[in-house]
C-alpha positions as CSV (number, residue, x, y, z in Angstrom):
1,P,0.1,0.0,-0.1
2,T,2.9,2.4,0.8
3,T,4.5,1.8,-2.5
4,I,1.3,2.2,-4.3
5,S,0.0,5.2,-2.5
6,S,3.3,7.2,-3.1
7,N,2.6,6.8,-7.0
8,N,6.4,7.1,-7.7
9,L,6.6,4.1,-10.0
10,K,3.7,4.9,-11.9
11,S,4.8,8.7,-12.4
12,T,8.2,7.4,-13.6
13,L,6.6,5.1,-16.2
14,L,4.3,7.8,-17.5
15,Q,7.2,10.3,-17.7
16,N,9.0,7.9,-19.5
17,G,6.2,7.5,-22.2
18,I,4.3,4.4,-21.0
19,E,0.6,4.9,-21.8
20,P,-1.6,5.3,-18.7
21,R,-3.8,2.5,-19.7
22,R,-0.8,0.0,-19.6
23,V,-0.2,1.0,-15.9
24,I,-2.2,-0.8,-13.2
25,N,-1.4,-0.5,-9.6
26,Q,-2.6,-3.2,-7.1
27,S,-1.7,-3.0,-3.4
28,C,-1.4,-6.2,-1.4
29,P,-2.3,-5.3,2.3
30,E,-0.8,-7.6,4.7
31,L,0.9,-9.8,2.0
32,A,4.5,-8.7,3.4
33,N,3.5,-9.8,7.0
34,Q,1.9,-12.9,5.7
35,I,5.0,-14.0,3.8
36,S,6.9,-13.4,7.0
37,N,4.6,-15.8,9.0
38,D,3.9,-18.6,6.6
39,P,6.8,-21.0,6.4
40,D,5.0,-23.2,4.1
41,G,3.4,-20.7,1.6
42,I,0.1,-22.2,1.7
43,I,-1.7,-19.0,3.0
44,V,0.5,-16.8,0.8
45,E,-0.2,-19.0,-2.4
46,D,-4.0,-18.3,-1.9
47,R,-3.3,-14.3,-1.1
48,I,-1.3,-13.9,-4.1
49,R,-3.8,-15.4,-6.4
50,N,-6.3,-13.1,-4.8
51,W,-4.3,-10.0,-5.5
52,V,-3.6,-11.1,-9.1
53,K,-7.3,-11.5,-9.9
54,K,-7.9,-8.2,-8.4
55,A,-5.1,-6.7,-10.7
56,I,-6.4,-8.4,-13.8
57,H,-9.8,-7.1,-13.2
58,K,-8.6,-3.7,-13.4
59,L,-7.0,-4.4,-17.0
60,E,-9.0,-3.1,-20.0
61,A,-10.2,-5.7,-22.6
62,G,-7.4,-4.7,-25.1
63,N,-4.6,-5.0,-22.5
64,R,-5.4,-8.6,-21.7
65,R,-3.7,-9.9,-25.1
66,E,-0.6,-8.0,-24.6
67,S,2.6,-9.0,-22.7
68,L,2.4,-8.4,-19.0
69,F,5.3,-6.9,-17.0
70,V,4.7,-7.4,-13.3
71,F,6.8,-5.4,-11.0
72,L,6.9,-6.9,-7.4
73,G,7.2,-3.7,-5.4
74,C,8.1,-5.0,-2.0
75,T,11.2,-7.0,-1.2
76,H,9.1,-9.7,0.4
77,Y,7.3,-10.4,-2.7
78,G,10.4,-11.4,-4.5
79,Y,10.7,-14.7,-2.5
80,H,7.5,-15.9,-4.1
81,E,8.1,-14.8,-7.8
82,K,7.3,-18.1,-8.8
83,L,3.8,-18.0,-7.1
84,F,3.0,-14.7,-8.8
85,Y,4.0,-16.2,-12.3
86,K,2.1,-19.2,-11.6
87,S,-0.8,-17.1,-10.6
88,F,-1.0,-15.0,-13.8
89,L,-0.3,-18.2,-15.9
90,K,-3.7,-19.7,-14.4
91,E,-5.5,-16.7,-15.1
92,G,-4.7,-17.3,-18.8
93,F,-1.5,-14.9,-19.4
94,S,1.3,-16.8,-20.8
95,H,3.3,-13.6,-21.8
96,V,4.2,-12.8,-18.3
97,K,7.6,-11.1,-17.3
98,I,8.0,-10.8,-13.5
99,L,10.4,-7.9,-12.5
100,N,11.9,-8.6,-9.3
101,P,13.9,-5.7,-8.0
102,N,15.6,-7.9,-5.4
103,L,18.0,-9.3,-7.8
104,S,19.0,-6.1,-9.4
105,A,19.5,-4.5,-5.8
106,A,21.7,-7.5,-4.9
107,K,23.7,-7.3,-8.2
108,H,24.2,-3.5,-7.6
109,L,25.4,-4.0,-4.0
110,Y,27.8,-6.7,-5.0
111,K,29.2,-4.4,-7.7
112,K,29.6,-1.7,-5.4
113,I,31.5,-3.9,-2.7
114,M,33.8,-5.2,-5.4
115,Q,34.5,-1.8,-6.7
116,D,35.4,-0.4,-3.2
117,E,37.4,-3.5,-2.7
118,I,39.5,-2.9,-6.0
119,L,39.9,0.7,-5.0
120,N,41.2,-0.3,-1.5
121,K,43.5,-2.9,-2.4
122,N,45.2,-2.6,1.1
123,R,42.0,-4.0,2.7
124,S,41.4,-7.6,3.0
125,T,38.7,-8.9,0.3
126,D,37.1,-10.8,3.2
127,F,33.7,-9.5,4.5
128,S,31.1,-10.7,6.6
129,I,27.2,-10.1,6.8
130,E,25.4,-9.0,9.8
131,F,21.7,-8.3,10.3
132,V,20.9,-5.5,12.8
133,S,17.5,-4.6,13.9
134,P,16.1,-1.9,15.9
135,Y,13.6,-4.4,17.3
136,E,13.4,-8.0,18.3
137,I,12.3,-10.1,15.3
138,P,9.4,-12.7,16.2
139,E,10.8,-16.3,16.3
140,K,8.2,-17.2,13.4
141,E,9.6,-14.5,11.2
142,I,13.0,-15.5,11.9
143,L,12.2,-19.2,10.9
144,T,10.2,-18.1,7.5
145,I,12.7,-15.4,6.3
146,S,15.7,-17.6,7.0
147,Q,14.1,-20.2,5.1
148,L,13.4,-18.0,1.9
149,L,16.8,-16.7,2.1
150,D,18.8,-19.7,2.4
151,P,18.4,-20.9,-1.1
152,I,19.5,-17.4,-2.4
153,S,22.3,-16.8,0.2
154,T,23.3,-19.1,3.1
155,E,25.5,-16.4,4.6
156,T,22.5,-13.9,4.5
157,A,20.2,-16.6,6.0
158,M,22.8,-17.2,8.8
159,A,23.2,-13.5,9.5
160,F,19.4,-13.1,9.8
161,K,19.1,-15.9,12.2
162,N,21.7,-14.2,14.3
163,A,20.2,-10.9,14.1
164,R,21.6,-8.3,16.7
165,T,19.0,-5.8,18.4
166,F,20.3,-2.2,18.6
167,P,17.2,0.0,19.5
168,K,19.4,3.0,18.8
169,L,18.9,2.7,15.3
170,L,15.6,4.4,15.8
171,D,17.5,7.6,17.3
């Protein structure tokens, strides 16, 4: 809802020549929280199907035959990219491209780290990943998110499991 209400993505697309009829916004209230608390993804799969159907109902009849580009505007959604894709297929859309910003962000971060390492040759190239949060993360969320992270990055999953709480981050 926050991403949608800001209208930033839609404005950027329109400024870059995308026709307004081609941009459909669909918020998915509570989906991120459901992803964090559903280790098996059973509830999440049903909720994703629900939000996909709502988005499809907003499409004009002419748009239904064209290719769809689906932008997953929440970091949590990327964990279930395949479920979004499957839901669009079930609704009859065979030309769907899921745009998951998580991979692009990770590639950008990796490139930045490696660039900094090259510039600072005197420093060690070893680095570690730590997860720091201003609040205690509920155990169920730790279990679920670390399960979702592990196939992507075992190191990140381990960092999440061993998160440090540091309330002063909110100061």
